[in-house]
KEKE-3310 file (N, C-alpha, C; in steps of 0.2 Angstrom, whole numbers, plus 5000, padded with zeros to 4 digits):
npx = (5863:5854:5864:5872:5864:5862:5875:5877:5868:5873:5885:5880:5873:5884:5890:5880:5880:5893:5891:5881:5889:5896:5891:5893:5895:5883:5874:5878:5875:5861:5855:5861:5855:5842:5841:5845:5835:5824:5826:5828:5815:5807:5810:5806:5793:5789:5791:5782:5770:5753:5749:5756:5772:5773:5774:5780:5776:5779:5767:5758:5744:5731:5716:5704:5691:5675:5665:5656:5662:5675:5680:5679:5688:5700:5700:5700:5713:5721:5720:5726:5739:5751:5754:5761:5753:5753:5745:5741:5737:5740:5743:5756:5765:5764:5769:5782:5788:5788:5797:5809:5812:5807:5794:5783:5772:5759:5743:5729:5713:5700:5690:5677:5673:5664:5652:5652:5651:5639:5631:5632:5642:5657:5673:5689:5704:5719:5735:5751:5766:5783:5795:5807:5805:5798:5793:5788:5778:5770:5764:5757:5748:5741:5735:5727:5718:5711:5705:5697:5688:5680:5673:5667:5658:5649:5645:5638:5628:5621:5617:5608:5598:5593:5588:5578:5569:5565:5559:5549:5540:5536:5541:5536:5528:5536:5547:5563:5572:5566:5567:5581:5584:5577:5584:5597:5594:5591:5603:5612:5607:5609:5623:5628:5624:5632:5644:5644:5643:5655:5663:5658:5657:5646:5650:5665:5681:5692:5708:5710:5717:5715:5710:5702:5708:5713:5724:5738:5745:5755:5766:5767:5769:5781:5788:5788:5798:5809:5812:5814:5825:5835:5836:5840:5853:5860:5859:5868:5880:5883:5891:5905:5908:5904:5913:5925:5924:5924:5937:5944:5942:5949:5962:5964:5963:5951:5943:5951:5950:5936:5935:5942:5933:5923:5918:5909:5915:5906:5895:5901:5902:5889:5883:5889:5883:5869:5868:5871:5861:5849:5851:5850:5837:5831:5835:5828:5815:5814:5817:5807:5796:5796:5795:5782:5773:5776:5777:5768:5771:5766:5764:5760:5751:5754:5761:5768:5776:5784:5791:5798:5806:5814:5821:5828:5836:5843:5851:5858:5866:5874:5880:5888:5896:5904:5910:5918:5927:5933:5941:5949:5963:5965:5956:5955:5957:5946:5935:5937:5935:5922:5915:5918:5912:5899:5895:5898:5890:5877:5875:5876:5865:5854:5849:5848:5834:5832:5823:5806:5803:5810:5828:5829:5819:5821:5829:5843:5861:5864:5853:5854:5866:5863:5856:5865:5868:5864:5857:5848:5839:5833:5827:5818:5810:5804:5798:5788:5780:5776:5772:5764:5756:5760:5760:5766:5769:5772:5784:5793:5803:5813:5816:5821:5833:5840:5842:5849:5861:5865:5868:5879:5889:5890:5896:5908:5914:5915:5924:5936:5939:5951:5953:5964:5977:5989)
npy = (5712:5720:5730:5722:5720:5733:5737:5728:5732:5745:5742:5736:5747:5756:5748:5748:5761:5762:5753:5760:5770:5764:5764:5758:5745:5741:5744:5734:5723:5724:5729:5720:5707:5710:5714:5703:5693:5699:5700:5686:5682:5689:5684:5670:5673:5678:5668:5659:5665:5668:5655:5644:5642:5648:5638:5638:5630:5624:5619:5610:5613:5604:5606:5597:5597:5605:5609:5615:5610:5607:5619:5625:5618:5622:5635:5635:5630:5639:5649:5646:5649:5642:5636:5638:5640:5634:5634:5622:5616:5603:5587:5581:5591:5597:5587:5586:5597:5593:5582:5589:5594:5606:5608:5602:5593:5587:5591:5584:5587:5577:5576:5572:5576:5585:5580:5567:5569:5575:5565:5557:5548:5538:5547:5553:5563:5565:5565:5568:5565:5571:5559:5562:5572:5568:5574:5586:5582:5575:5585:5592:5582:5581:5594:5593:5583:5590:5600:5593:5587:5597:5600:5587:5588:5597:5591:5580:5587:5592:5581:5575:5585:5584:5571:5572:5581:5574:5562:5567:5573:5586:5593:5588:5592:5602:5611:5607:5617:5624:5615:5614:5627:5627:5618:5624:5635:5630:5623:5634:5640:5631:5629:5642:5643:5633:5638:5649:5643:5638:5649:5655:5644:5634:5626:5627:5621:5621:5621:5617:5618:5607:5616:5624:5634:5642:5635:5640:5639:5634:5646:5654:5646:5642:5653:5654:5646:5651:5665:5664:5655:5663:5674:5668:5663:5676:5681:5674:5680:5690:5684:5685:5698:5702:5694:5700:5713:5711:5707:5717:5727:5721:5722:5736:5740:5743:5733:5731:5742:5742:5731:5736:5744:5742:5729:5715:5700:5692:5701:5710:5702:5698:5710:5714:5704:5706:5719:5715:5705:5713:5719:5708:5704:5716:5714:5702:5707:5716:5709:5699:5707:5713:5701:5697:5708:5712:5700:5691:5681:5670:5672:5664:5658:5660:5672:5674:5663:5665:5677:5672:5662:5669:5677:5667:5663:5674:5674:5662:5665:5676:5671:5662:5670:5676:5664:5662:5672:5669:5658:5663:5673:5686:5701:5701:5688:5682:5688:5683:5669:5669:5673:5662:5651:5656:5654:5640:5633:5638:5632:5618:5618:5620:5633:5639:5638:5623:5613:5608:5608:5610:5605:5596:5587:5579:5564:5553:5556:5570:5576:5571:5577:5591:5593:5596:5609:5625:5633:5624:5620:5632:5636:5626:5628:5640:5637:5628:5636:5646:5640:5629:5633:5630:5628:5636:5626:5615:5619:5620:5610:5613:5626:5623:5616:5626:5635:5627:5625:5639:5641:5632:5637:5650:5647:5640:5651:5660:5652:5651:5663:5676:5690:5699:5704:5693)
npz = (5896:5889:5886:5877:5866:5862:5858:5848:5839:5837:5830:5819:5813:5810:5800:5791:5787:5781:5770:5763:5757:5748:5734:5721:5723:5729:5718:5709:5717:5718:5705:5696:5698:5697:5684:5677:5681:5676:5663:5659:5664:5655:5643:5644:5646:5634:5625:5630:5627:5628:5632:5627:5618:5601:5588:5572:5558:5541:5530:5516:5507:5499:5492:5485:5486:5482:5490:5505:5517:5514:5511:5523:5531:5525:5528:5542:5544:5539:5548:5559:5570:5572:5560:5544:5530:5513:5498:5485:5469:5463:5470:5468:5466:5479:5487:5482:5488:5501:5500:5497:5509:5512:5518:5531:5530:5519:5517:5511:5505:5500:5484:5486:5499:5505:5500:5505:5519:5519:5516:5526:5527:5530:5529:5524:5527:5520:5527:5522:5528:5532:5535:5541:5550:5563:5575:5571:5562:5570:5577:5567:5564:5576:5576:5565:5568:5578:5571:5561:5570:5574:5562:5561:5571:5566:5554:5561:5568:5557:5550:5560:5561:5548:5548:5558:5553:5542:5547:5555:5546:5543:5533:5521:5510:5506:5494:5487:5488:5499:5509:5510:5515:5527:5534:5534:5541:5554:5557:5558:5569:5579:5579:5581:5595:5600:5598:5606:5619:5620:5621:5633:5644:5653:5663:5671:5673:5686:5695:5712:5729:5744:5752:5745:5738:5723:5712:5703:5687:5673:5665:5676:5687:5684:5685:5699:5702:5695:5699:5713:5713:5706:5715:5727:5722:5720:5733:5740:5735:5743:5752:5750:5750:5763:5771:5767:5771:5785:5787:5782:5791:5802:5797:5796:5809:5815:5822:5833:5840:5843:5851:5862:5867:5879:5867:5866:5857:5851:5849:5839:5828:5827:5824:5812:5804:5805:5798:5785:5784:5783:5771:5762:5765:5759:5746:5742:5744:5734:5722:5722:5722:5709:5702:5705:5702:5689:5682:5686:5696:5708:5726:5736:5750:5763:5771:5783:5784:5772:5776:5787:5781:5773:5782:5788:5777:5775:5786:5786:5775:5778:5789:5783:5776:5787:5791:5780:5781:5793:5788:5779:5774:5769:5763:5749:5746:5753:5746:5733:5736:5741:5729:5721:5728:5728:5714:5712:5722:5719:5707:5710:5719:5712:5707:5695:5685:5677:5676:5678:5692:5708:5710:5721:5720:5710:5703:5708:5709:5709:5715:5728:5732:5730:5742:5751:5751:5756:5747:5739:5749:5752:5739:5737:5748:5745:5733:5737:5745:5736:5724:5727:5738:5751:5769:5784:5793:5784:5778:5788:5790:5780:5784:5796:5793:5786:5797:5806:5798:5798:5811:5813:5804:5810:5823:5820:5814:5825:5832:5825:5820:5820:5829:5830:5819:5813)
capx = (5859:5852:5870:5875:5860:5864:5882:5876:5864:5878:5890:5876:5872:5890:5891:5875:5883:5898:5888:5878:5893:5899:5885:5894:5894:5875:5871:5879:5871:5854:5853:5862:5850:5836:5842:5846:5829:5819:5828:5826:5808:5804:5811:5802:5786:5788:5791:5776:5764:5747:5748:5762:5776:5771:5778:5778:5777:5777:5763:5755:5737:5728:5709:5701:5684:5672:5660:5657:5666:5682:5682:5679:5694:5705:5699:5702:5720:5725:5719:5730:5745:5757:5755:5761:5750:5754:5740:5743:5732:5741:5746:5763:5769:5765:5774:5789:5790:5790:5803:5814:5813:5804:5788:5783:5767:5755:5736:5725:5706:5697:5685:5670:5673:5658:5647:5652:5649:5632:5628:5634:5647:5664:5677:5696:5708:5726:5741:5757:5771:5790:5798:5813:5803:5793:5790:5783:5773:5765:5760:5752:5743:5736:5731:5722:5713:5706:5701:5692:5683:5675:5669:5663:5652:5645:5641:5634:5622:5617:5613:5603:5593:5589:5584:5572:5564:5562:5555:5543:5535:5535:5542:5534:5526:5540:5551:5570:5575:5563:5570:5588:5583:5575:5590:5602:5593:5591:5610:5615:5605:5612:5630:5629:5623:5637:5650:5643:5644:5663:5666:5656:5655:5642:5654:5672:5685:5698:5712:5711:5719:5710:5706:5698:5712:5714:5731:5740:5748:5759:5772:5767:5772:5788:5791:5789:5805:5814:5814:5817:5832:5840:5836:5845:5860:5863:5859:5875:5885:5885:5896:5912:5908:5903:5919:5930:5922:5927:5945:5947:5942:5954:5968:5964:5963:5945:5941:5955:5947:5930:5936:5944:5927:5924:5912:5910:5917:5899:5891:5904:5900:5881:5881:5890:5878:5863:5868:5870:5854:5845:5852:5848:5830:5829:5836:5823:5808:5814:5816:5800:5791:5796:5792:5775:5770:5777:5777:5762:5773:5762:5767:5758:5745:5757:5766:5772:5781:5788:5795:5802:5811:5818:5825:5833:5840:5848:5855:5863:5871:5878:5884:5893:5901:5908:5914:5923:5931:5937:5945:5954:5968:5965:5950:5954:5956:5939:5931:5937:5932:5915:5913:5918:5907:5892:5893:5898:5884:5871:5874:5874:5859:5849:5847:5846:5829:5833:5818:5800:5802:5817:5832:5829:5814:5823:5832:5850:5866:5863:5847:5857:5872:5861:5853:5870:5869:5858:5853:5843:5833:5829:5823:5813:5805:5801:5794:5783:5776:5773:5769:5760:5753:5762:5759:5772:5771:5775:5791:5797:5809:5818:5818:5825:5839:5844:5844:5855:5867:5868:5871:5885:5893:5892:5900:5914:5917:5917:5929:5942:5941:5956:5952:5970:5981:5995)
capy = (5709:5726:5733:5718:5721:5740:5736:5724:5737:5750:5739:5735:5754:5758:5744:5750:5767:5760:5750:5765:5774:5760:5763:5754:5738:5741:5744:5727:5718:5725:5730:5714:5701:5713:5714:5696:5690:5702:5698:5679:5681:5691:5679:5665:5675:5679:5661:5656:5669:5667:5648:5640:5645:5647:5634:5639:5624:5624:5614:5611:5611:5603:5606:5595:5598:5611:5610:5620:5608:5608:5626:5627:5615:5626:5642:5634:5628:5646:5653:5643:5653:5638:5634:5642:5635:5636:5630:5619:5612:5596:5583:5579:5597:5598:5581:5588:5602:5589:5578:5593:5596:5613:5608:5596:5589:5589:5590:5583:5586:5573:5579:5571:5577:5588:5575:5561:5571:5576:5558:5554:5542:5539:5550:5554:5568:5562:5569:5565:5568:5570:5555:5565:5577:5565:5578:5591:5578:5573:5591:5593:5577:5583:5599:5591:5579:5595:5603:5588:5585:5603:5598:5581:5590:5601:5586:5576:5591:5593:5574:5575:5590:5581:5565:5574:5584:5568:5557:5571:5574:5593:5596:5583:5595:5608:5610:5605:5624:5626:5610:5616:5633:5626:5614:5628:5639:5626:5622:5640:5642:5626:5630:5648:5641:5629:5642:5653:5639:5637:5655:5656:5638:5633:5622:5628:5617:5625:5617:5620:5613:5604:5621:5628:5640:5641:5634:5643:5634:5636:5650:5658:5642:5641:5659:5653:5643:5655:5671:5662:5652:5668:5678:5664:5663:5682:5682:5672:5684:5694:5681:5687:5705:5702:5692:5705:5719:5710:5706:5724:5731:5719:5725:5743:5741:5745:5728:5731:5748:5740:5726:5740:5748:5735:5726:5707:5698:5690:5707:5712:5697:5698:5717:5713:5699:5710:5723:5711:5702:5718:5720:5702:5705:5721:5711:5698:5710:5720:5704:5696:5712:5713:5695:5697:5714:5712:5693:5687:5676:5669:5673:5659:5660:5661:5678:5673:5658:5668:5681:5668:5658:5675:5679:5662:5663:5680:5672:5657:5668:5681:5667:5659:5676:5676:5658:5663:5677:5665:5653:5666:5678:5693:5703:5699:5681:5681:5690:5678:5663:5670:5673:5655:5648:5658:5651:5633:5631:5640:5627:5612:5619:5621:5640:5641:5633:5619:5608:5611:5608:5610:5599:5592:5583:5575:5557:5553:5559:5577:5578:5570:5582:5597:5594:5598:5616:5629:5635:5619:5620:5639:5636:5621:5631:5646:5634:5625:5641:5650:5636:5624:5636:5626:5632:5637:5619:5611:5621:5620:5606:5617:5632:5621:5614:5632:5638:5623:5627:5645:5640:5629:5642:5655:5644:5639:5657:5662:5648:5651:5670:5679:5697:5702:5702:5689)
capz = (5890:5885:5883:5872:5861:5860:5855:5842:5834:5835:5825:5813:5810:5807:5794:5786:5784:5776:5764:5759:5754:5742:5729:5716:5725:5730:5711:5706:5721:5717:5698:5691:5699:5694:5676:5675:5682:5672:5656:5659:5664:5649:5637:5645:5645:5627:5622:5632:5625:5633:5635:5625:5613:5595:5583:5565:5553:5534:5527:5510:5507:5492:5493:5479:5487:5480:5494:5510:5522:5512:5512:5531:5534:5523:5531:5549:5544:5537:5553:5565:5570:5572:5553:5538:5525:5506:5494:5479:5465:5462:5475:5466:5468:5486:5489:5480:5493:5507:5498:5497:5515:5513:5521:5535:5528:5514:5519:5505:5506:5494:5480:5488:5506:5507:5498:5510:5525:5519:5515:5533:5525:5533:5524:5527:5525:5520:5529:5520:5532:5531:5540:5544:5555:5566:5580:5568:5559:5575:5579:5562:5564:5581:5574:5560:5572:5581:5565:5559:5575:5574:5556:5562:5575:5561:5550:5565:5569:5551:5549:5565:5559:5542:5550:5562:5548:5537:5551:5557:5540:5543:5526:5516:5504:5504:5489:5489:5490:5505:5514:5511:5519:5534:5537:5535:5547:5560:5558:5560:5576:5584:5579:5585:5602:5602:5598:5612:5624:5620:5623:5640:5646:5659:5667:5671:5677:5689:5700:5719:5734:5748:5756:5741:5735:5716:5710:5697:5682:5667:5666:5683:5692:5682:5688:5706:5703:5692:5703:5719:5711:5704:5721:5731:5720:5721:5740:5742:5732:5749:5756:5749:5753:5771:5774:5765:5776:5792:5787:5781:5798:5806:5794:5798:5816:5818:5827:5839:5844:5845:5857:5867:5869:5876:5864:5865:5850:5848:5847:5833:5823:5826:5821:5805:5801:5805:5793:5779:5783:5781:5764:5759:5765:5754:5739:5741:5743:5727:5716:5722:5720:5702:5699:5707:5699:5682:5679:5689:5700:5715:5732:5741:5755:5770:5772:5789:5782:5767:5779:5791:5777:5770:5787:5789:5772:5776:5792:5784:5770:5782:5793:5778:5775:5793:5790:5775:5784:5798:5785:5774:5777:5766:5760:5742:5746:5755:5740:5728:5738:5741:5722:5718:5732:5725:5708:5713:5726:5715:5702:5714:5723:5707:5707:5688:5684:5671:5676:5680:5699:5711:5709:5726:5719:5705:5706:5706:5713:5710:5720:5735:5732:5731:5748:5756:5751:5759:5741:5737:5754:5751:5733:5739:5753:5742:5728:5740:5747:5731:5718:5730:5743:5757:5775:5788:5795:5779:5776:5794:5789:5776:5788:5802:5790:5785:5803:5808:5794:5800:5818:5813:5801:5815:5829:5817:5813:5831:5835:5821:5817:5824:5829:5829:5814:5815)
cpx = (5857:5858:5873:5871:5861:5870:5881:5873:5869:5883:5886:5875:5878:5891:5886:5878:5888:5896:5885:5882:5896:5893:5887:5893:5886:5872:5872:5875:5864:5852:5855:5857:5844:5836:5842:5839:5824:5820:5826:5819:5804:5804:5807:5794:5784:5787:5785:5770:5759:5747:5755:5766:5773:5776:5776:5780:5775:5773:5760:5748:5734:5721:5706:5693:5681:5667:5661:5662:5673:5684:5683:5686:5700:5705:5702:5710:5724:5724:5723:5737:5752:5758:5756:5759:5751:5749:5743:5737:5733:5745:5754:5767:5770:5770:5781:5792:5792:5796:5809:5816:5810:5797:5787:5778:5763:5748:5732:5717:5703:5692:5678:5669:5667:5652:5647:5649:5641:5628:5629:5638:5654:5669:5684:5699:5715:5731:5747:5763:5779:5793:5804:5811:5797:5789:5785:5777:5768:5761:5755:5746:5738:5732:5725:5716:5708:5702:5695:5686:5678:5670:5664:5657:5647:5641:5636:5627:5618:5613:5607:5597:5589:5585:5578:5567:5561:5557:5549:5538:5533:5536:5541:5532:5530:5545:5558:5573:5572:5566:5577:5588:5582:5581:5596:5601:5593:5599:5613:5613:5609:5620:5632:5629:5629:5644:5650:5644:5652:5666:5664:5653:5651:5645:5662:5676:5691:5701:5712:5714:5714:5707:5703:5702:5714:5722:5733:5744:5752:5765:5772:5770:5779:5792:5792:5795:5810:5816:5817:5824:5837:5841:5841:5852:5863:5863:5866:5881:5887:5890:5903:5913:5908:5910:5925:5930:5925:5934:5948:5947:5947:5961:5969:5964:5957:5942:5945:5952:5940:5930:5939:5939:5925:5918:5914:5911:5910:5895:5894:5902:5893:5879:5883:5885:5871:5863:5867:5864:5849:5845:5849:5840:5827:5829:5830:5816:5808:5813:5809:5795:5790:5793:5784:5771:5770:5776:5772:5765:5769:5767:5765:5752:5748:5763:5771:5778:5786:5793:5800:5808:5816:5823:5830:5838:5845:5853:5860:5868:5876:5883:5890:5898:5906:5913:5920:5929:5936:5942:5950:5958:5967:5958:5949:5953:5948:5934:5931:5934:5925:5912:5912:5913:5900:5890:5893:5891:5878:5870:5872:5867:5853:5845:5845:5841:5830:5827:5812:5799:5810:5821:5832:5823:5815:5827:5839:5854:5865:5858:5850:5862:5869:5858:5859:5872:5863:5854:5847:5837:5829:5825:5817:5808:5801:5796:5787:5778:5772:5769:5763:5756:5754:5761:5766:5774:5774:5782:5795:5803:5815:5820:5823:5832:5843:5846:5850:5861:5870:5871:5878:5890:5895:5897:5907:5918:5919:5923:5936:5944:5946:5955:5958:5974:5987:6001)
cpy = (5715:5730:5729:5720:5728:5740:5733:5729:5743:5748:5738:5742:5757:5754:5746:5757:5766:5757:5755:5769:5771:5759:5759:5747:5736:5740:5737:5722:5718:5725:5724:5709:5704:5712:5707:5692:5693:5700:5690:5678:5683:5687:5673:5667:5676:5673:5658:5659:5669:5661:5645:5644:5643:5643:5635:5633:5625:5618:5615:5609:5610:5602:5604:5595:5605:5613:5614:5617:5608:5615:5628:5624:5620:5633:5641:5633:5635:5650:5651:5646:5649:5635:5639:5638:5638:5631:5628:5616:5605:5593:5582:5585:5598:5593:5583:5593:5598:5585:5582:5596:5603:5614:5602:5591:5591:5586:5589:5582:5583:5577:5578:5572:5579:5583:5569:5563:5572:5570:5554:5547:5543:5542:5551:5560:5565:5567:5566:5569:5567:5565:5557:5570:5574:5569:5583:5588:5576:5579:5593:5588:5579:5589:5597:5587:5584:5598:5599:5587:5591:5602:5592:5583:5593:5596:5582:5580:5591:5587:5573:5579:5587:5575:5567:5576:5579:5564:5561:5572:5581:5596:5592:5586:5601:5606:5609:5612:5626:5621:5612:5623:5632:5622:5619:5633:5636:5624:5628:5642:5638:5628:5637:5647:5638:5633:5647:5650:5638:5643:5656:5649:5638:5630:5624:5624:5621:5620:5621:5615:5611:5610:5626:5634:5638:5640:5636:5638:5638:5640:5653:5653:5641:5647:5658:5649:5647:5661:5669:5659:5658:5672:5674:5664:5670:5684:5680:5675:5689:5691:5684:5694:5706:5700:5697:5711:5717:5710:5713:5728:5728:5722:5732:5745:5743:5740:5729:5737:5746:5735:5730:5744:5747:5733:5719:5705:5695:5696:5710:5708:5698:5705:5717:5709:5703:5715:5720:5707:5707:5719:5714:5702:5710:5718:5707:5701:5713:5714:5700:5700:5712:5707:5694:5702:5713:5705:5688:5681:5675:5670:5668:5662:5661:5666:5677:5668:5661:5673:5677:5664:5663:5677:5674:5662:5668:5678:5667:5660:5672:5676:5663:5664:5676:5670:5659:5667:5674:5660:5656:5671:5685:5695:5701:5692:5679:5683:5685:5671:5663:5670:5666:5651:5650:5655:5643:5630:5633:5634:5620:5612:5620:5628:5642:5636:5630:5614:5611:5612:5608:5604:5594:5586:5578:5568:5557:5556:5566:5580:5577:5576:5589:5599:5596:5605:5620:5632:5631:5620:5627:5639:5631:5624:5636:5643:5631:5630:5645:5646:5631:5626:5632:5631:5632:5630:5615:5613:5622:5616:5610:5623:5629:5619:5620:5635:5634:5624:5634:5645:5637:5634:5647:5653:5643:5646:5660:5659:5650:5658:5673:5687:5701:5700:5699:5692)
cpz = (5886:5882:5877:5865:5858:5856:5848:5837:5832:5829:5818:5809:5807:5801:5789:5783:5779:5770:5760:5755:5748:5737:5723:5717:5726:5723:5708:5710:5720:5709:5694:5692:5696:5687:5674:5676:5677:5665:5655:5659:5658:5643:5638:5644:5638:5623:5624:5629:5630:5636:5633:5619:5606:5591:5576:5561:5546:5532:5521:5510:5500:5493:5486:5480:5485:5485:5500:5516:5520:5513:5519:5533:5531:5526:5538:5549:5543:5543:5560:5564:5570:5565:5548:5532:5518:5502:5487:5476:5464:5468:5474:5468:5475:5489:5488:5486:5500:5506:5498:5504:5517:5516:5525:5533:5522:5517:5512:5507:5500:5491:5483:5496:5508:5506:5503:5516:5525:5518:5522:5531:5527:5527:5527:5523:5525:5522:5527:5524:5530:5537:5544:5549:5559:5572:5577:5565:5564:5577:5574:5562:5570:5579:5569:5563:5575:5576:5563:5564:5575:5568:5557:5566:5570:5557:5554:5566:5563:5549:5554:5563:5553:5544:5554:5558:5544:5541:5553:5552:5539:5536:5520:5510:5502:5498:5491:5491:5497:5511:5515:5516:5526:5537:5538:5541:5554:5562:5561:5567:5581:5584:5582:5592:5604:5603:5604:5618:5625:5623:5631:5642:5652:5664:5666:5676:5680:5694:5706:5723:5738:5752:5752:5737:5728:5715:5704:5693:5677:5669:5673:5688:5690:5685:5696:5708:5700:5696:5709:5718:5710:5711:5726:5729:5721:5728:5742:5739:5738:5753:5756:5752:5760:5774:5773:5770:5782:5792:5785:5787:5802:5803:5796:5805:5820:5823:5833:5844:5847:5851:5863:5870:5876:5873:5863:5858:5847:5845:5840:5827:5821:5822:5814:5801:5800:5799:5786:5778:5781:5773:5760:5759:5760:5747:5738:5740:5736:5722:5716:5720:5713:5699:5700:5703:5692:5678:5682:5693:5707:5721:5738:5745:5762:5770:5777:5787:5777:5771:5783:5787:5774:5776:5789:5784:5773:5781:5790:5779:5773:5786:5789:5777:5781:5793:5785:5777:5789:5794:5780:5777:5775:5763:5753:5741:5748:5749:5735:5730:5739:5734:5719:5722:5729:5719:5708:5716:5723:5710:5705:5717:5718:5707:5700:5686:5677:5671:5679:5688:5702:5710:5715:5725:5713:5708:5704:5711:5714:5715:5727:5737:5734:5738:5754:5756:5753:5753:5740:5742:5753:5745:5734:5743:5749:5736:5731:5743:5741:5726:5721:5736:5750:5763:5779:5791:5790:5777:5782:5793:5785:5780:5794:5799:5789:5792:5806:5805:5797:5807:5818:5810:5806:5821:5826:5816:5819:5834:5831:5819:5822:5823:5828:5823:5816:5812)
residu = (UNK:UNK:UNK:UNK:UNK:UNK:UNK:UNK:UNK:UNK:UNK:UNK:UNK:UNK:UNK:UNK:UNK:UNK:UNK:UNK:UNK:UNK:UNK:UNK:UNK:UNK:UNK:UNK:UNK:UNK:UNK:UNK:UNK:UNK:UNK:UNK:UNK:UNK:UNK:UNK:UNK:UNK:UNK:UNK:UNK:UNK:UNK:UNK:UNK:UNK:UNK:UNK:UNK:UNK:UNK:UNK:UNK:UNK:UNK:UNK:UNK:UNK:UNK:UNK:UNK:UNK:UNK:UNK:UNK:UNK:UNK:UNK:UNK:UNK:UNK:UNK:UNK:UNK:UNK:UNK:UNK:UNK:UNK:UNK:UNK:UNK:UNK:UNK:UNK:UNK:UNK:UNK:UNK:UNK:UNK:UNK:UNK:UNK:UNK:UNK:UNK:UNK:UNK:UNK:UNK:UNK:UNK:UNK:UNK:UNK:UNK:UNK:UNK:UNK:UNK:UNK:UNK:UNK:UNK:UNK:UNK:UNK:UNK:UNK:UNK:UNK:UNK:UNK:UNK:UNK:UNK:UNK:UNK:UNK:UNK:UNK:UNK:UNK:UNK:UNK:UNK:UNK:UNK:UNK:UNK:UNK:UNK:UNK:UNK:UNK:UNK:UNK:UNK:UNK:UNK:UNK:UNK:UNK:UNK:UNK:UNK:UNK:UNK:UNK:UNK:UNK:UNK:UNK:UNK:UNK:UNK:UNK:UNK:UNK:UNK:UNK:UNK:UNK:UNK:UNK:UNK:UNK:UNK:UNK:UNK:UNK:UNK:UNK:UNK:UNK:UNK:UNK:UNK:UNK:UNK:UNK:UNK:UNK:UNK:UNK:UNK:UNK:UNK:UNK:UNK:UNK:UNK:UNK:UNK:UNK:UNK:UNK:UNK:UNK:UNK:UNK:UNK:UNK:UNK:UNK:UNK:UNK:UNK:UNK:UNK:UNK:UNK:UNK:UNK:UNK:UNK:UNK:UNK:UNK:UNK:UNK:UNK:UNK:UNK:UNK:UNK:UNK:UNK:UNK:UNK:UNK:UNK:UNK:UNK:UNK:UNK:UNK:UNK:UNK:UNK:UNK:UNK:UNK:UNK:UNK:UNK:UNK:UNK:UNK:UNK:UNK:UNK:UNK:UNK:UNK:UNK:UNK:UNK:UNK:UNK:UNK:UNK:UNK:UNK:UNK:UNK:UNK:UNK:UNK:UNK:UNK:UNK:UNK:UNK:UNK:UNK:UNK:UNK:UNK:UNK:UNK:UNK:UNK:UNK:UNK:UNK:UNK:UNK:UNK:UNK:UNK:UNK:UNK:UNK:UNK:UNK:UNK:UNK:UNK:UNK:UNK:UNK:UNK:UNK:UNK:UNK:UNK:UNK:UNK:UNK:UNK:UNK:UNK:UNK:UNK:UNK:UNK:UNK:UNK:UNK:UNK:UNK:UNK:UNK:UNK:UNK:UNK:UNK:UNK:UNK:UNK:UNK:UNK:UNK:UNK:UNK:UNK:UNK:UNK:UNK:UNK:UNK:UNK:UNK:UNK:UNK:UNK:UNK:UNK:UNK:UNK:UNK:UNK:UNK:UNK:UNK:UNK:UNK:UNK:UNK:UNK:UNK:UNK:UNK:UNK:UNK:UNK:UNK:UNK:UNK:UNK:UNK:UNK:UNK:UNK:UNK:UNK:UNK:UNK:UNK:UNK:UNK:UNK:UNK:UNK:UNK:UNK:UNK:UNK:UNK:UNK:UNK:UNK:UNK:UNK:UNK:UNK:UNK:UNK:UNK:UNK:UNK:UNK:UNK:UNK:UNK:UNK)
# end
């Protein structure tokens, strides 16, 4: 038993030395996925900004009000990054811009807007939208509702202050100027406090799981799907190289000399697999490290499960490489088959993140088909661990399926592979 282990490690060490000399292939296998994932992640991070992508919409503003509330609405609109606000004096001129398709909407603040708010009378701001741009019009309407809500709070507070002062009789003998000063001072104190509460709220809502761990959200959760998907895709690009390496040694007679050693056939295959497994694990560490350090990708709360899933992923990828070697005739053919399998299975398995969750969670034929690939189960396992803080027990089904696939691939490879050139 000890001899077999030693022989397996000797084969693995020899393979690692050969791989280390092929720096061009190593650069492609490591730098290409690193470049791809970093570029893809940077684009998504830039589009997301801090929270969401900035959508620039052209709107026309007609402020007919000369009071403070109309001025505040206009100021608030011009301070919104998603809007490009152009001011007009006449409604007809602004509507013409919308009719020509050069603006999404016209916002009209009526002349008596401030007066109606001061009188605590219902009032309205007109938003004239372009029917040809329903999505953009909906965004503008939503923004306006938020802006008006802020002014409404201001009006409500002002009316409440005025009512209290009138009913209390404290300013019965005060002049109109003194009354306005007192109202303004009270309003300023209250609104300052409200704004401070918005910046540092007394109650903060956070999302946690049942064990009290804070759950990440937004773009970081997407990265928990993006980086594992790209990593799994490039891991299986080792398949062609592993198969070609085994067939090359058969053509050069190296396998014949190893068997004459004598070294068991299983030790030769296992040693080859172990060398490539180490490379796969290193690749996963590098890509996940970049995703975590530079893009804030969560790594979950079960490092043991993460390591075990990575080891099983490496095992099934290298076992598939041995299977390809057993089913092909030449190194070039094996390399080509491995490359085709890498792209096809990555697409079927959902390695390129096109949805917010793994493809295994979608409905329809593609979800069922994806489960036939090791890629889909690996991505599902990583996403559960990283995005949902799953435990080892919860991802055991995915690990078990990958392990079963690796065993099947390995057994077929041992059965079909010819160690002697025919």
